[in-house]
Backbone as JSON Lines, residues from 0, in Angstrom:
{"i":0,"aa":"M","n":[-73.36,51.87,154.91],"ca":[-74.41,50.92,155.26],"c":[-75.33,50.67,154.08]}
{"i":1,"aa":"K","n":[-75.72,51.74,153.37],"ca":[-76.6,51.59,152.22],"c":[-75.95,50.71,151.15]}
{"i":2,"aa":"T","n":[-74.67,50.96,150.9],"ca":[-73.95,50.2,149.89],"c":[-73.88,48.73,150.26]}
{"i":3,"aa":"K","n":[-73.56,48.45,151.51],"ca":[-73.47,47.06,151.95],"c":[-74.82,46.37,151.8]}
{"i":4,"aa":"F","n":[-75.91,47.07,152.17],"ca":[-77.23,46.48,152.05],"c":[-77.55,46.17,150.59]}
{"i":5,"aa":"L","n":[-77.27,47.11,149.71],"ca":[-77.59,46.92,148.3],"c":[-76.81,45.76,147.7]}
{"i":6,"aa":"V","n":[-75.53,45.7,147.99],"ca":[-74.7,44.61,147.45],"c":[-75.18,43.27,148.01]}
{"i":7,"aa":"L","n":[-75.47,43.22,149.31],"ca":[-75.97,41.97,149.89],"c":[-77.32,41.59,149.3]}
{"i":8,"aa":"A","n":[-78.17,42.58,149.06],"ca":[-79.47,42.3,148.46],"c":[-79.3,41.77,147.04]}
{"i":9,"aa":"L","n":[-78.4,42.38,146.27],"ca":[-78.15,41.9,144.91],"c":[-77.59,40.49,144.92]}
{"i":10,"aa":"L","n":[-76.66,40.23,145.84],"ca":[-76.1,38.89,145.94],"c":[-77.15,37.88,146.37]}
{"i":11,"aa":"S","n":[-77.99,38.24,147.34],"ca":[-78.99,37.28,147.78],"c":[-80.0,37.0,146.68]}
{"i":12,"aa":"A","n":[-80.34,38.0,145.88],"ca":[-81.24,37.76,144.76],"c":[-80.57,36.86,143.73]}
{"i":13,"aa":"T","n":[-79.28,37.05,143.52],"ca":[-78.54,36.21,142.59],"c":[-78.48,34.78,143.11]}
{"i":14,"aa":"F","n":[-78.21,34.62,144.43],"ca":[-78.17,33.3,145.03],"c":[-79.51,32.59,144.87]}
{"i":15,"aa":"A","n":[-80.59,33.32,145.08],"ca":[-81.91,32.72,144.98],"c":[-82.18,32.19,143.58]}
{"i":16,"aa":"A","n":[-81.65,32.87,142.58],"ca":[-81.87,32.47,141.2],"c":[-81.13,31.18,140.84]}
{"i":17,"aa":"A","n":[-80.06,30.89,141.56],"ca":[-79.28,29.69,141.24],"c":[-78.84,28.99,142.52]}
{"i":18,"aa":"A","n":[-79.78,28.75,143.4],"ca":[-79.47,28.22,144.72],"c":[-78.78,26.86,144.68]}
{"i":19,"aa":"S","n":[-79.05,26.06,143.68],"ca":[-78.48,24.73,143.65],"c":[-77.05,24.68,143.15]}
{"i":20,"aa":"N","n":[-76.56,25.75,142.56],"ca":[-75.2,25.74,142.01],"c":[-74.58,27.11,142.17]}
{"i":21,"aa":"L","n":[-73.81,27.32,143.23],"ca":[-73.23,28.63,143.5],"c":[-71.88,28.83,142.83]}
{"i":22,"aa":"R","n":[-71.38,27.84,142.15],"ca":[-70.09,27.99,141.47],"c":[-70.12,29.03,140.36]}
{"i":23,"aa":"F","n":[-71.32,29.35,139.87],"ca":[-71.43,30.34,138.8],"c":[-70.91,31.71,139.26]}
{"i":24,"aa":"L","n":[-70.88,31.98,140.57],"ca":[-70.42,33.28,141.05],"c":[-68.95,33.52,140.75]}
{"i":25,"aa":"A","n":[-68.17,32.48,140.6],"ca":[-66.77,32.66,140.26],"c":[-66.63,33.36,138.91]}
{"i":26,"aa":"D","n":[-67.64,33.21,138.05],"ca":[-67.62,33.84,136.74],"c":[-68.5,35.09,136.67]}
{"i":27,"aa":"A","n":[-69.06,35.51,137.79],"ca":[-69.92,36.69,137.82],"c":[-69.08,37.94,138.03]}
{"i":28,"aa":"P","n":[-69.41,39.02,137.37],"ca":[-68.63,40.26,137.54],"c":[-68.51,40.7,138.99]}
{"i":29,"aa":"I","n":[-69.56,40.57,139.77],"ca":[-69.5,41.05,141.16],"c":[-68.45,40.31,141.98]}
{"i":30,"aa":"A","n":[-68.11,39.09,141.59],"ca":[-67.06,38.34,142.29],"c":[-65.69,38.99,142.09]}
{"i":31,"aa":"H","n":[-65.55,39.81,141.06],"ca":[-64.28,40.47,140.75],"c":[-64.25,41.93,141.18]}
{"i":32,"aa":"M","n":[-65.33,42.42,141.8],"ca":[-65.41,43.82,142.2],"c":[-64.88,44.02,143.61]}
{"i":33,"aa":"N","n":[-64.2,45.15,143.79],"ca":[-63.75,45.49,145.13],"c":[-64.76,46.43,145.79]}
{"i":34,"aa":"A","n":[-64.47,46.89,146.98],"ca":[-65.41,47.74,147.73],"c":[-65.69,49.05,147.01]}
{"i":35,"aa":"V","n":[-64.7,49.62,146.35],"ca":[-64.92,50.87,145.61],"c":[-65.84,50.61,144.42]}
{"i":36,"aa":"D","n":[-65.62,49.51,143.71],"ca":[-66.5,49.15,142.59],"c":[-67.95,49.05,143.04]}
{"i":37,"aa":"T","n":[-68.19,48.3,144.11],"ca":[-69.56,48.08,144.56],"c":[-70.18,49.37,145.09]}
{"i":38,"aa":"A","n":[-69.38,50.24,145.7],"ca":[-69.89,51.52,146.17],"c":[-70.28,52.4,144.98]}
{"i":39,"aa":"L","n":[-69.45,52.42,143.95],"ca":[-69.77,53.19,142.75],"c":[-71.04,52.67,142.08]}
{"i":40,"aa":"M","n":[-71.15,51.35,142.0],"ca":[-72.33,50.75,141.39],"c":[-73.58,51.08,142.22]}
{"i":41,"aa":"A","n":[-73.49,50.94,143.53],"ca":[-74.64,51.21,144.4],"c":[-75.08,52.66,144.28]}
{"i":42,"aa":"D","n":[-74.14,53.59,144.27],"ca":[-74.48,55.0,144.12],"c":[-75.11,55.27,142.76]}
{"i":43,"aa":"A","n":[-74.56,54.64,141.72],"ca":[-75.11,54.83,140.37],"c":[-76.52,54.26,140.27]}
{"i":44,"aa":"I","n":[-76.78,53.16,140.95],"ca":[-78.13,52.58,140.96],"c":[-79.11,53.55,141.61]}
{"i":45,"aa":"Q","n":[-78.75,54.11,142.75],"ca":[-79.62,55.07,143.42],"c":[-79.9,56.27,142.51]}
{"i":46,"aa":"Q","n":[-78.87,56.77,141.85],"ca":[-79.03,57.92,140.95],"c":[-79.9,57.59,139.75]}
{"i":47,"aa":"A","n":[-79.66,56.44,139.13],"ca":[-80.44,56.05,137.95],"c":[-81.91,55.89,138.29]}
{"i":48,"aa":"L","n":[-82.19,55.26,139.42],"ca":[-83.58,55.05,139.82],"c":[-84.26,56.36,140.2]}
{"i":49,"aa":"S","n":[-83.51,57.29,140.77],"ca":[-84.07,58.56,141.21],"c":[-84.24,59.57,140.08]}
{"i":50,"aa":"K","n":[-83.34,59.54,139.1],"ca":[-83.3,60.62,138.11],"c":[-83.6,60.21,136.66]}
{"i":51,"aa":"N","n":[-83.31,58.98,136.3],"ca":[-83.5,58.58,134.9],"c":[-84.97,58.35,134.57]}
{"i":52,"aa":"K","n":[-85.33,58.68,133.34],"ca":[-86.64,58.32,132.82],"c":[-86.6,56.84,132.45]}
{"i":53,"aa":"D","n":[-87.77,56.24,132.26],"ca":[-87.8,54.86,131.79],"c":[-87.03,54.76,130.48]}
{"i":54,"aa":"N","n":[-86.22,53.73,130.36],"ca":[-85.4,53.42,129.18],"c":[-84.26,54.39,128.95]}
{"i":55,"aa":"E","n":[-83.95,55.24,129.92],"ca":[-82.81,56.16,129.83],"c":[-81.61,55.52,130.54]}
{"i":56,"aa":"A","n":[-80.55,55.27,129.8],"ca":[-79.37,54.6,130.35],"c":[-78.42,55.57,131.03]}
{"i":57,"aa":"S","n":[-77.74,55.06,132.04],"ca":[-76.62,55.79,132.64],"c":[-75.51,54.77,132.91]}
{"i":58,"aa":"N","n":[-74.29,55.27,133.0],"ca":[-73.12,54.41,133.14],"c":[-72.34,54.77,134.39]}
{"i":59,"aa":"W","n":[-71.6,53.8,134.88],"ca":[-70.65,54.03,135.96],"c":[-69.36,53.3,135.6]}
{"i":60,"aa":"K","n":[-68.23,53.78,136.13],"ca":[-66.95,53.12,135.87],"c":[-65.96,53.5,136.96]}
{"i":61,"aa":"N","n":[-65.19,52.51,137.39],"ca":[-64.06,52.74,138.27],"c":[-62.82,52.8,137.38]}
{"i":62,"aa":"Q","n":[-62.25,53.97,137.24],"ca":[-61.08,54.15,136.36],"c":[-59.88,53.32,136.81]}
{"i":63,"aa":"E","n":[-59.78,53.05,138.11],"ca":[-58.63,52.3,138.63],"c":[-58.7,50.82,138.32]}
{"i":64,"aa":"T","n":[-59.89,50.22,138.39],"ca":[-60.01,48.77,138.18],"c":[-60.56,48.41,136.8]}
{"i":65,"aa":"G","n":[-61.22,49.35,136.15],"ca":[-61.85,49.06,134.86],"c":[-63.25,48.48,135.0]}
{"i":66,"aa":"S","n":[-63.68,48.19,136.22],"ca":[-65.04,47.69,136.42],"c":[-66.02,48.77,136.01]}
{"i":67,"aa":"K","n":[-67.12,48.34,135.37],"ca":[-68.07,49.33,134.87],"c":[-69.44,48.7,134.69]}
{"i":68,"aa":"G","n":[-70.4,49.55,134.39],"ca":[-71.74,49.03,134.16],"c":[-72.65,50.05,133.53]}
{"i":69,"aa":"T","n":[-73.78,49.56,133.07],"ca":[-74.84,50.38,132.49],"c":[-76.13,50.03,133.23]}
{"i":70,"aa":"L","n":[-76.89,51.06,133.55],"ca":[-78.13,50.92,134.3],"c":[-79.26,51.53,133.5]}
{"i":71,"aa":"I","n":[-80.34,50.77,133.34],"ca":[-81.49,51.26,132.58],"c":[-82.77,50.95,133.35]}
{"i":72,"aa":"P","n":[-83.42,51.98,133.91],"ca":[-84.74,51.75,134.48],"c":[-85.7,51.4,133.34]}
{"i":73,"aa":"L","n":[-86.34,50.26,133.41],"ca":[-87.18,49.79,132.31],"c":[-88.62,50.27,132.42]}
{"i":74,"aa":"N","n":[-89.15,50.27,133.62],"ca":[-90.51,50.77,133.81],"c":[-90.72,51.16,135.27]}
{"i":75,"aa":"T","n":[-91.67,52.06,135.45],"ca":[-92.02,52.57,136.77],"c":[-93.45,52.14,137.06]}
{"i":76,"aa":"Y","n":[-93.7,51.7,138.3],"ca":[-95.04,51.24,138.65],"c":[-95.26,51.43,140.15]}
{"i":77,"aa":"D","n":[-96.5,51.33,140.57],"ca":[-96.85,51.42,141.99],"c":[-97.07,50.02,142.55]}
{"i":78,"aa":"A","n":[-96.49,49.77,143.7],"ca":[-96.69,48.5,144.42],"c":[-96.37,48.75,145.89]}
{"i":79,"aa":"Y","n":[-97.02,48.0,146.74],"ca":[-96.76,48.1,148.18],"c":[-96.91,49.54,148.68]}
{"i":80,"aa":"D","n":[-97.84,50.26,148.08],"ca":[-98.12,51.66,148.46],"c":[-96.92,52.59,148.25]}
{"i":81,"aa":"T","n":[-96.1,52.28,147.28],"ca":[-94.95,53.14,146.99],"c":[-94.59,53.03,145.5]}
{"i":82,"aa":"K","n":[-93.67,53.86,145.08],"ca":[-93.17,53.85,143.7],"c":[-92.1,52.78,143.57]}
{"i":83,"aa":"C","n":[-92.2,51.98,142.51],"ca":[-91.23,50.92,142.24],"c":[-90.75,51.04,140.8]}
{"i":84,"aa":"R","n":[-89.59,50.45,140.54],"ca":[-89.03,50.47,139.19],"c":[-88.28,49.17,138.92]}
{"i":85,"aa":"K","n":[-88.39,48.69,137.7],"ca":[-87.59,47.55,137.25],"c":[-86.32,48.13,136.65]}
{"i":86,"aa":"L","n":[-85.17,47.6,137.06],"ca":[-83.88,48.11,136.61],"c":[-83.07,47.01,135.92]}
{"i":87,"aa":"K","n":[-82.62,47.29,134.71],"ca":[-81.7,46.38,134.01],"c":[-80.29,46.82,134.35]}
{"i":88,"aa":"I","n":[-79.5,45.85,134.8],"ca":[-78.11,46.11,135.2],"c":[-77.18,45.3,134.31]}
{"i":89,"aa":"H","n":[-76.3,45.99,133.61],"ca":[-75.22,45.33,132.87],"c":[-73.94,45.67,133.61]}
{"i":90,"aa":"S","n":[-73.18,44.66,134.0],"ca":[-71.94,44.9,134.74],"c":[-70.79,44.14,134.1]}
{"i":91,"aa":"E","n":[-69.61,44.74,134.23],"ca":[-68.37,44.14,133.71],"c":[-67.27,44.32,134.73]}
{"i":92,"aa":"A","n":[-66.56,43.22,135.03],"ca":[-65.42,43.25,135.95],"c":[-64.63,41.97,135.78]}
{"i":93,"aa":"G","n":[-63.33,42.1,135.85],"ca":[-62.45,40.93,135.81],"c":[-62.61,40.09,134.55]}
{"i":94,"aa":"G","n":[-62.94,40.73,133.43],"ca":[-63.11,40.0,132.18],"c":[-64.45,39.31,132.04]}
{"i":95,"aa":"E","n":[-65.33,39.46,133.01],"ca":[-66.66,38.85,132.96],"c":[-67.71,39.94,132.75]}
{"i":96,"aa":"S","n":[-68.83,39.57,132.15],"ca":[-69.94,40.5,132.01],"c":[-71.24,39.75,132.27]}
{"i":97,"aa":"A","n":[-72.24,40.5,132.71],"ca":[-73.53,39.89,133.01],"c":[-74.63,40.94,132.91]}
{"i":98,"aa":"D","n":[-75.83,40.45,132.6],"ca":[-77.03,41.28,132.58],"c":[-78.02,40.67,133.55]}
{"i":99,"aa":"S","n":[-78.69,41.54,134.28],"ca":[-79.72,41.09,135.21],"c":[-80.77,42.17,135.34]}
{"i":100,"aa":"E","n":[-81.92,41.8,135.87],"ca":[-83.0,42.74,136.12],"c":[-83.49,42.54,137.54]}
{"i":101,"aa":"F","n":[-83.71,43.67,138.23],"ca":[-84.2,43.65,139.59],"c":[-85.3,44.68,139.74]}
{"i":102,"aa":"D","n":[-86.23,44.42,140.64],"ca":[-87.25,45.38,140.99],"c":[-86.84,46.08,142.27]}
{"i":103,"aa":"F","n":[-86.94,47.41,142.27],"ca":[-86.62,48.24,143.43],"c":[-87.84,49.06,143.79]}
{"i":104,"aa":"C","n":[-88.01,49.33,145.07],"ca":[-89.06,50.24,145.54],"c":[-88.41,51.28,146.45]}
{"i":105,"aa":"I","n":[-88.97,52.48,146.42],"ca":[-88.41,53.55,147.24],"c":[-89.0,53.5,148.64]}
{"i":106,"aa":"T","n":[-88.16,53.72,149.63],"ca":[-88.59,53.7,151.02],"c":[-89.07,55.1,151.43]}
{"i":107,"aa":"A","n":[-89.66,55.19,152.6],"ca":[-90.1,56.47,153.14],"c":[-88.91,57.42,153.34]}
{"i":108,"aa":"E","n":[-87.71,56.85,153.51],"ca":[-86.5,57.66,153.69],"c":[-85.91,58.12,152.36]}
{"i":109,"aa":"G","n":[-86.51,57.69,151.24],"ca":[-86.02,58.11,149.93],"c":[-84.94,57.24,149.34]}
{"i":110,"aa":"E","n":[-84.73,56.07,149.9],"ca":[-83.71,55.14,149.4],"c":[-84.37,54.02,148.62]}
{"i":111,"aa":"W","n":[-83.79,53.66,147.49],"ca":[-84.28,52.55,146.69],"c":[-83.75,51.25,147.25]}
{"i":112,"aa":"K","n":[-84.64,50.29,147.48],"ca":[-84.27,48.97,148.01],"c":[-84.76,47.91,147.04]}
{"i":113,"aa":"V","n":[-83.94,46.89,146.85],"ca":[-84.29,45.81,145.94],"c":[-85.37,44.94,146.59]}
{"i":114,"aa":"L","n":[-86.34,44.52,145.78],"ca":[-87.36,43.59,146.26],"c":[-86.79,42.19,146.23]}
{"i":115,"aa":"K","n":[-87.19,41.38,147.16],"ca":[-86.71,39.99,147.19],"c":[-87.72,39.08,146.59]}
């Protein structure tokens, strides 16, 4: 459930950024990722946000598909009465690569959720 929420949140944020032209997703790495890829990425995001210092990179990779990425928490700040972090995500899949940045805040349950 956590993985599905995170992937949907990332996709919805991506859609919002280019609402008038969704054809760009055909060239986006996430369009080439399978369920294992997205689960690995989602788990790596949770780990990077929970454990990495600001500007400390961590990587994930699915050895079977070759999909991979680098995650870098850029800064930590307080908002909405909780701890938040900006995360730079570099992803590669299906011969495509992309960089994006998202803001995440931690919930009372200890899970990082992307801000919309």
